[in-house]
N, C-alpha and C positions, 0 to 999 in steps of 0.2 A: 485868067487860072480862074479854074471852079473851084470854090471851097470846099475842104472834104464833108462839111455838116452841110454845104447844100443841098435840097431835097428836091429835084426835079419832078415836078409833078404831072408829066408831061408822061414818066411810067409808072403811076399809081393808076388805077384804075378807079372810078368814083365808091364802087363797095367796100375795094380796100381800106380808102382812106379813113371808113368809118370803124370798122373790126375790131378795134383796139379800144373803142370808147365804152366806158363803162356808164351802164344804166343799172340803176336801183329798179326791181319787181317788187311790187306788191300785189297780194291778192288778195282783196276784201269780201270778207264771207258773209259782210253786213255791218249796220253801226247801230249804237244805240245814243241816247242822251241821257244822263246823269248829273244830277248835283255829285260834285267832289264830297261830301260828307259819307254819300251814299255809295259811294267808288272806296272811299275808304276803310266802310265797313264788311266790304266783301272777303270773303275767307279762300282757302283752297276748297275746291269743290264746286264754289257758288257759280251758279248758272245766270248768264245775262241774255235776255232776249235783245235778238237781231231783227232788223226790221224786215230780212227778206224771210223767204217761204222754203222749205226742204225741196228738190230742184232747180227751182229759180235759179238763173243764171249770176254767177260772183263776175265783180269786175277785175280786171288785171288792168294796173297803172305800171307805167314805168316813169321814174322821176314826177310820181305823185300827175301825170296826165292820163288818162283813159285812152289806153291804148288797145284794147280785147276784151271780150266777156267770153266767158266758161263755165267748163262746171268741174267740180269737185269729183278726185276718182280716189281710190284707195290702190296701192301697188305693194303687195306682202304688207309692213305693217308702217307703210310712209303714206302720206297724204300727196297727191299731187292735181295739176289742174289739165281738162283737156281742155284747149281754145276751141271754144267754136264759133267766133265772128272776130276778125281784127277791125278796129274803126279804123275809118279814113279820116288821117289829120292833115288839117291844111293849116299851112305853113304860113306863122305870123310875121315872118319876115318880108318886107317890101322885095318884091323881083325884081 
């Protein structure tokens, strides 16, 4: 007799198995390296120079791993990212 909480994996497709997995998405516009003393001096409206130029692709990270590249777009009064390239990710797990 099967337990009512038992999952029959043959009924779940590979895609359905990952649809509820949460992933933290980060759009990295650029980076800057500065000492903490300089960061503490930053005030409202301060401008921090980043290592990317206007029009250059930004990085899209999933759980701190590069998963795509894209460009910043404006939709009404909000910023968005248009994905231009999806990175091929190789598994680090033994197959």
